[in-house]
N, C-alpha and C positions, 0 to 999 in steps of 0.2 A: 763290264760296261758294254753298251751297244756300239756297233760300228755300222753305219748306214750305207748300204750298197744301192747302186742305181743300175740294176740289170733288167733287161726284159724278162718277164716271168717265163720260166721254162721248167722242164722236168729235172729239178734239182732242189735241194733243201732251201726253204725260205729263210729259216733261222738255223744257224749252225755254229759249231765251235771250231774255228780254224786252227790249223797247226802251223801254217806258213803264211806270210804276207802275200805270196803268189796266189793263194786260194781266194783272196779278196778281189782279184782282177780277172782270173780265168774262169770260164764256165766249168761246171762240174764235169769231170771225165775220169777215165781210169788213171790219168796223171795225178789226180788228187791222192792216190794211194802212195805215190812217191813224189812229193812236191818239187823235188829237184828237176823233174822232167817237165814241169810247166813252163812252156816257152814264151812267157810274157814277163815284163818287168813289174816288180811289186810296186804298189802305190807308196808315195812318201807318207810315213806315219809319224804323228807326234810322239814324243818319248813316252808319254803316259799310255798311249794306245799300244805301242810296241811292247811296253812292259806288261800290260794286261794280256796281250797275246802270248807272250813268252811264258807267263805264269798260268796260262789256260783259263783266264778269266774274261775273255773277250767273246761277245756274241755278235756275229755278223748277221744282219737281217736286211733283206731286200725290200726297201720301202716302195719300190715300183709294183710290188705284188699287191693286188686289191685287199688281201687279207693279212697283211704283214703284222698288224697289231694282234690278230688272232694267233699268228705264229708264235709271238712272244708269250701269249697266254697259254698256248699248248705246251710249252716247255717249262712253265712255272710249276715246280714240284708241290704236291699236296700230300700230307702224311696219311690221309684217309685210305682205307682199303678200297679196292676198285670193284665195280659191278661189271661182270663179264657176261655177254650174250653170245650164245653159240647157235648158229644156223645149221641144222641137220645133224642128227645123231645116228648116222649109219656106222659102218665099221670104223672109219677114221674118227668121226665125231664122238662115238661112244668110248673109244680108247682114250682119246684126248680128255674127255669129260672125267673119266675115272682118275687119270693122272692129276688133273687140276684139283679135283676134290681132295685127293690124298696129300698133295704136295703144296697147295697154294694157300693154306690157311693164314699165312703171315701177310699176304698182299691182296687177297681176294675176299670180298665180303659175301657175294652172292653170284651164282651162275644161273642165268636164265637160259632155257633151252626151247628151241622152236623146230618143228618138223611138220611136213605135210601130213604125216600119219599121226593122228592124235593118240593112238594106242602106243606108239613108240615113245611119245613124250610122257605118257602116263607110266609106262614101264620104267623108263630111266629115272623119272622123278621118284618113284617108289624105291627102286634099287639104290639110288644114291642116298635117299633119306634113311635107309637102313644100314648105312655105313657110318660108324661113329666109334670113338674111343670110349671104353667103359668109364662112366662117371665124369666124363668131360665132353658133354654132348654138343657143345657149341664150338669146339676147337676147329672143326672143318667147315668150309664154306657151305652154305645152304644151296640146294638146287631146286629150282621151281620153274613151272611153265611160263612162257612169255608169248604173247600174241605177235603175229607178223607186224601189226600196226605199231607195236611198242618196241620193236627190235633195236631201235637206236636211242632208247632211253637208258644209256649205259656209258661206261668209260672205255670199254673194249668190245668191238664187234668182231666175231670170228666167222669168216665165210668158209665153211667146210662142206658145202653142198656140191653135188656133182650129178650130172644127167647121163653120163656115159663112161663106163670103165670097160675096156676090152677084156673079154673073159680069159681066164687062165687057159692056156693051150692055143690061143689065137696066134696068127702069124705076125701080129703087129710088133715091130721092133721098138719104136719110140712111143711107148704107151702114153707118156705125158702129153705129147703134142697131139696125139689122136683125140684127146679130150677137149682141145681148144674150141673147136667149132661148136660143140654142144654146151660147154660151160661158159663161154664168153657172154652170150645174151643173158644168161641167168645172173652172172656177176654184175653185169651192167645195170640190170633192173634194180638190184639192191644198192648200187652206187647212186642211182638217181634218187632212190628213197632216202639215202643218207644226206644228199644235198637238200632235199625238201625238208628234212628234219633239222637242218642246220647242225649236223653232227659235229661235235668238237673233240671226239675221242680218237682212238687208234682203230683203223680198219685193217684187220689182219686177214690175209689171204693164205689159206692152207690147201685149197683145192688145186689140182694140176690143170695146165702148166702154170705154176705159181708166178713166175716172173712176167709172163705175157698177160696173165689175168690182172696183175697189179696195174699194168699200163692201161688195160681195158677199163678197170675200175676208175682210175684217175680221169681218163678221157670222158667217160659217161657222166661222172659227177661234175665235171667242169664244162660241159656243153650246155650253153644257154638255150632259151626258147627259139632263137634264130638259127640253131644248129652250129654255132661257132663257139670255139673255146673262149671262155670269158674269165677263167681262173677264179670263179666265185664258189666253187665246190670244195672238195677235199683238198687240203694242202698236200703237196707231194710227199712230205714227211709223215703225213697222217696215214699213208698207205705203206704197209710193209708186207713183204712176202716171206713166209716161213717154210722154206724148203731146204736151205743149206745146212741146217743143223744135223740132219740125218746123214748127209754126205760127209760132213766132218766126222761124225761118229763112226761111219762105215770105214773111213780112212784109218781111224784109230784102231778099229777092229782088225784090219789087215796088218797094221803096224805092230800089233801085239803078237801076231802069228808069224811074222817074218822079220828077223833081226835086221835085214837090209833096210827096212823102213822105220827102224826104231826111232830115228831122229824126229819123226813126225810128232811123236808123243810129247816132246818138249820144245821143239822149234818149228813145227809145221804150221801151215795155214791152208784154209780152203777159200776159194773165191768163185764167184759166178753163179750160174743158174743151177736149178735142180734138174739137171739133164745135160744135153749136148752143150758144150762150151764150158763145162765145169773145169776148174783148175785146182788141182791138189799140188801143193808144194811140200816136198819132203822136209825142207828146212829153208828158212829165209837166209840164215847166216852161212850155211853150207849147202847151198842149193845144187842138186844133181838133176839135170833135166831128164835124163833117161829113166832114173828111178821115179821121178815125179810123174812122168807120163805113164809109167806102168802102174803106179799106185792110183792114178786117176782112172785108168781103164778098169781096174778091179772094183773101184768104188762105183763107177757108172753101171757096171754089170751086176752089182750085188742084188738088186731087186729082181733081175732075171733068174738068178739062182734060186730065189724063194719061189718064183713061178714054176721053175723046173720041178720043184718038189710038189707042186699042185696047190699052192696057196697064194693068195693075194698078199703082197708085201706092204701091209698098212700099219702094223704095230710099231715098228721102229720109227717110221715117219711121224706118226701121231704123237709119240712121246718125245723123241729127240728133236724133231723140227718144231713140233707144236707146243706141247706143255712146257718142256724145259726152257726153250728159247723165250716163250712168253713170260714165264716167271722171272727169268733173268732180266727181261725188258722192264717189267714192272718194278724190279728191285734197283733199276738204274745201273745194272752190271753189263759188262761186255757180253755180246751174244752174236750168233750167226743169223743174219737175215738179209733180205734184198731191200735196198734203199734206192731212191732216185739218183742216178749217177750216169752222166753221159748220154742222156736222152732215153734211158731205159732203166729198168730195175735190176740192180747189180748186187749179187750176194757178196757181203763183206763182213768183217768183224766191226761192230759198231755198238754204240750205246746212246741213250738219252741222258743228257746232263742238264743242270740248271742253266747252262750257257748255250743250249741247243744240241742238235744232233751231232755227235762226234763220230767220224769215220777214221778208223786206224790208218795212220800214215807212217811210213818208214822207208828207208833206202831198200830198193829191190834190185836183185840181179837182172842184167839185161835180158837173159833168156826167159826169165819169169815174166818180166814186164811185157815182152813181146807176146807171150801167151795171153796176158790180160787184155792187151789191145785187140787181139783176135777175138776174144770173147765179147768185148765191147761191140765190135763190128757185127758179130753173129746176133747179139741181142737186139741191136737196132734193126737188122734185116728181118728178124722174126717178130717184130712189133705188130700187133693186130691192126 
């Protein structure tokens, strides 16, 4: 059942599945991850509304958002397979495309690809067309070219384009943030195209820096002709950043190598951005701050170790952050991605449900929650 909110539109979900009555009053923030920490009184709820919330059957929707009815339509599940469009098939895009082709047959009907280099499109269309199970030639999604004008005739748009990646061996320490200046105008241009096309699907950001580009995409899409934010473009929840998946997988990689971190494999969580501000928790129930800080450092530096070998670290991000998390998203399963929370895009465990975007909420240790608050502050300060 719907519960109508009267909040000024902001960078937070327009329609969501609440875990606590307090989330119906407080603006979205890191405190949503542990609703006990929301310092506002919950609204008085009729018994039937409280019962729906308790059973997970309540949809909170902000009727002050100009597109609140579109938000309800966005979460309405459809059984049909999805059409996915991918912008740019470079190192990351090509790896992502291969994984989606092989793994996505249950939820993806067609993958359209677009790149400035027509020969690149022709090459990948042919290569992917020649991948098939013998005697079951329609089991995998078809791959076909798509023009830039038709990019948003789809259910999922993947932004994997980039204009600047520091070369291997460069002195740049924060490779992801070094890409912001070059990639932000590019992402913004396609966000404006999404607005013009009245795009109703998922705008997936895979290029770095993922979390900051999500904010740039949302702002560009929601800026009206007068240069002011009018909230008539992409809904906040239509934009998700796919960078946390590989950080979660990297943490698991180190947890398998060192028994001190083994709890992460069954009790751990990852939060925050694909870069500075990342929070790895060795365990929620048995949180150890020192171990978690060490595991976070190893995870953050994992890409540098690949660069030390002389290679660009794009394979694991393309598959673990890109393909795997997108397929989980389309299946309505829990996944790792950045969602609008606390005035920025914040990496959390979340899923789309028939009742709206659901963000995992649970009791968190004080030391862990303090780290999440610091990450929230960093993300706000780093907003473009």
